[in-house]
Backbone bond lengths (Angstrom), bond angles and torsions (degrees), N, CA, C in turn:
res aa  C-N    CA-C-N  psi(-1)  N-CA   C-N-CA  omega(-1)  CA-C   N-CA-C  phi
1 M - - - 1.462 - - 1.526 111.79 -
2 R 1.316 117.20 7.97 1.460 119.14 178.27 1.524 111.08 -69.43
3 Q 1.297 118.31 -20.49 1.467 122.16 -178.43 1.521 111.26 -103.33
4 W 1.328 118.42 36.67 1.466 120.73 -176.47 1.526 113.22 -60.87
5 P 1.354 121.40 -34.63 1.470 117.82 177.97 1.530 112.06 -63.20
6 L 1.323 116.32 -40.97 1.461 119.90 178.10 1.523 110.76 -66.48
7 L 1.317 117.44 -37.91 1.463 121.23 177.83 1.526 111.20 -62.41
8 V 1.316 117.59 -42.69 1.472 121.44 178.82 1.526 110.10 -62.12
9 V 1.325 116.46 -45.48 1.474 120.56 -179.77 1.531 109.94 -64.27
10 C 1.325 117.86 -42.31 1.465 120.69 179.92 1.528 112.02 -65.04
11 V 1.324 117.50 -38.32 1.465 120.34 176.78 1.529 110.10 -63.83
12 C 1.335 116.98 -41.59 1.473 120.29 177.46 1.523 110.65 -62.56
13 F 1.340 117.41 -41.57 1.457 120.75 176.61 1.521 110.80 -61.34
14 L 1.317 116.78 -42.46 1.456 120.78 179.69 1.526 111.11 -62.48
15 V 1.322 117.18 -41.82 1.470 120.92 176.61 1.530 109.81 -60.70
16 G 1.330 117.04 -43.68 1.464 120.71 178.18 1.517 112.17 -61.88
17 L 1.321 117.29 -42.02 1.463 120.45 179.04 1.523 111.76 -66.50
18 V 1.322 116.91 -37.91 1.475 120.14 176.95 1.530 110.01 -63.93
19 L 1.324 116.79 -41.09 1.468 119.48 177.29 1.525 111.28 -62.50
20 I 1.316 116.63 -41.50 1.467 119.94 178.93 1.524 110.27 -63.81
21 L 1.331 116.62 -44.25 1.466 119.67 179.40 1.520 112.68 -66.69
22 A 1.329 116.49 -24.11 1.469 120.69 177.85 1.524 111.47 -87.70
23 A 1.314 117.25 13.80 1.464 124.59 176.21 1.517 113.45 74.98
24 F 1.317 118.38 18.83 1.466 122.57 172.36 1.525 107.97 -105.71
25 W 1.349 115.94 64.22 1.457 120.25 -170.81 1.523 112.50 -64.25
26 R 1.315 118.02 -36.47 1.472 120.09 -178.03 1.530 110.57 -67.10
27 R 1.318 116.52 -46.78 1.474 119.81 177.89 1.520 110.64 -64.06
28 G 1.309 116.76 -41.34 1.461 121.01 179.29 1.514 112.44 -62.58
29 A 1.332 116.14 -42.06 1.471 119.62 178.19 1.523 110.75 -66.06
30 M 1.316 116.80 -35.83 1.466 119.47 177.11 1.521 111.13 -66.99
31 V 1.317 117.39 -39.12 1.464 120.52 177.68 1.526 110.28 -66.27
32 L 1.334 117.50 -40.78 1.467 120.29 176.59 1.527 110.94 -61.29
33 G 1.317 116.64 -43.35 1.459 120.14 176.82 1.514 111.84 -63.95
34 G 1.324 116.63 -40.93 1.458 120.56 177.31 1.521 112.18 -63.44
35 A 1.324 116.91 -38.64 1.463 120.69 177.45 1.524 111.06 -65.09
36 T 1.314 116.17 -36.73 1.465 119.75 178.22 1.523 110.76 -68.04
37 V 1.323 116.66 -42.03 1.470 120.27 175.94 1.530 109.70 -63.55
38 L 1.321 116.88 -40.24 1.461 120.68 178.11 1.530 111.16 -60.75
39 A 1.321 117.09 -39.97 1.467 120.56 176.67 1.526 110.36 -60.66
40 G 1.330 116.51 -41.45 1.461 120.02 177.32 1.515 112.27 -65.40
41 L 1.333 116.67 -39.16 1.466 119.68 177.77 1.525 111.62 -66.34
42 F 1.334 116.72 -40.98 1.460 119.69 175.08 1.522 110.44 -59.01
43 R 1.327 115.73 -43.55 1.473 119.69 -179.63 1.519 111.06 -64.73
44 L 1.328 117.03 -32.84 1.462 121.35 -178.64 1.528 111.78 -71.90
45 V 1.316 117.42 -43.48 1.465 119.61 -170.34 1.525 114.60 -98.45
46 L 1.327 118.49 -21.12 1.453 119.97 -176.57 1.529 111.40 -92.65
47 P 1.325 117.19 145.64 1.464 119.02 175.01 1.531 110.71 -67.55
48 V 1.299 116.22 162.12 1.463 122.10 -174.47 1.529 111.61 -58.21
49 D 1.314 118.17 -41.59 1.465 119.76 -177.63 1.529 112.49 -69.33
50 V 1.323 118.65 -24.05 1.467 121.56 177.43 1.529 110.58 -88.62
51 A 1.334 117.89 -37.79 1.469 121.49 -178.76 1.522 111.35 -65.09
52 G 1.303 117.69 -26.96 1.460 122.20 173.25 1.511 114.63 58.02
53 L 1.318 116.53 -122.06 1.458 121.41 -174.45 1.529 113.72 -75.22
54 L 1.317 118.03 -2.59 1.464 120.09 172.73 1.523 110.88 -76.95
55 V 1.315 117.14 -12.55 1.466 122.10 178.64 1.520 108.03 -82.99
56 V 1.339 116.55 117.60 1.458 121.12 179.05 1.521 109.97 -118.25
57 R 1.305 116.49 -55.46 1.464 122.21 179.26 1.520 107.78 -122.82
58 S 1.316 115.94 -145.89 1.463 119.14 177.12 1.530 109.36 -71.71
59 R 1.315 116.22 160.85 1.462 120.89 -178.73 1.526 111.14 -58.93
60 V 1.327 116.83 -45.19 1.478 121.09 -178.39 1.526 110.08 -61.34
61 F 1.316 117.27 -45.95 1.464 121.22 -179.34 1.529 110.74 -62.09
62 D 1.333 116.62 -48.70 1.464 120.29 -178.68 1.522 111.85 -59.91
63 V 1.329 116.53 -44.87 1.471 120.30 -177.79 1.527 110.37 -66.66
64 L 1.331 117.35 -44.02 1.467 120.10 -179.57 1.527 111.86 -63.75
65 V 1.312 117.16 -46.85 1.467 120.08 -176.56 1.523 111.44 -66.85
66 T 1.337 117.10 -47.84 1.465 117.97 -179.33 1.527 111.63 -68.70
67 G 1.322 116.77 -37.47 1.465 119.81 178.35 1.517 112.09 -63.84
68 L 1.328 116.34 -48.07 1.468 119.87 179.88 1.524 111.75 -65.28
69 A 1.321 117.40 -41.13 1.470 120.06 179.19 1.524 111.06 -65.00
70 G 1.326 116.87 -42.19 1.466 120.35 179.62 1.514 112.37 -65.69
71 V 1.325 116.69 -44.95 1.463 120.31 178.75 1.526 110.13 -64.46
72 A 1.330 117.12 -39.69 1.468 120.13 178.19 1.524 111.05 -61.65
73 M 1.336 117.57 -41.94 1.471 120.18 178.45 1.525 111.31 -63.25
74 I 1.319 116.03 -41.90 1.470 119.49 -179.81 1.522 110.42 -65.84
75 V 1.324 117.18 -46.32 1.470 120.71 -179.48 1.528 110.48 -62.79
76 L 1.326 117.04 -44.89 1.463 119.53 179.88 1.531 111.69 -63.95
77 S 1.325 117.06 -37.00 1.466 118.29 178.77 1.526 111.55 -67.46
78 L 1.315 116.76 -25.27 1.463 120.04 178.61 1.527 113.37 -83.32
79 I 1.340 117.33 -32.02 1.472 118.68 -173.99 1.521 114.54 -96.00
80 V 1.332 117.62 -16.25 1.464 119.31 178.55 1.519 108.36 -72.13
81 P 1.325 117.51 126.99 1.467 119.03 -178.46 1.522 111.33 -66.38
82 G 1.304 115.62 145.38 1.468 121.34 178.87 1.517 110.81 -82.21
83 Y 1.321 115.58 177.79 1.455 121.04 177.80 1.529 110.14 -74.43
84 A 1.325 116.41 143.77 1.462 120.50 -179.94 1.500 112.01 -82.03
């Protein structure tokens, strides 16, 4: 249980993938983006020994990359037109 932040993020990703496979692609993409933002928030607020495998580079780099990627996924899932 030392890697609980990574476990939480992975469970959120799994929920997003299940939604996508169930044909709810927009909701699934939003959940994936939210999980990515959550990973960045964990990296921002948790110390290095607790964040565990979410630590890749420096704190600033990790937070910026995951935050921007997560927000981009959420925005794209909102602006891409759905099927008619």
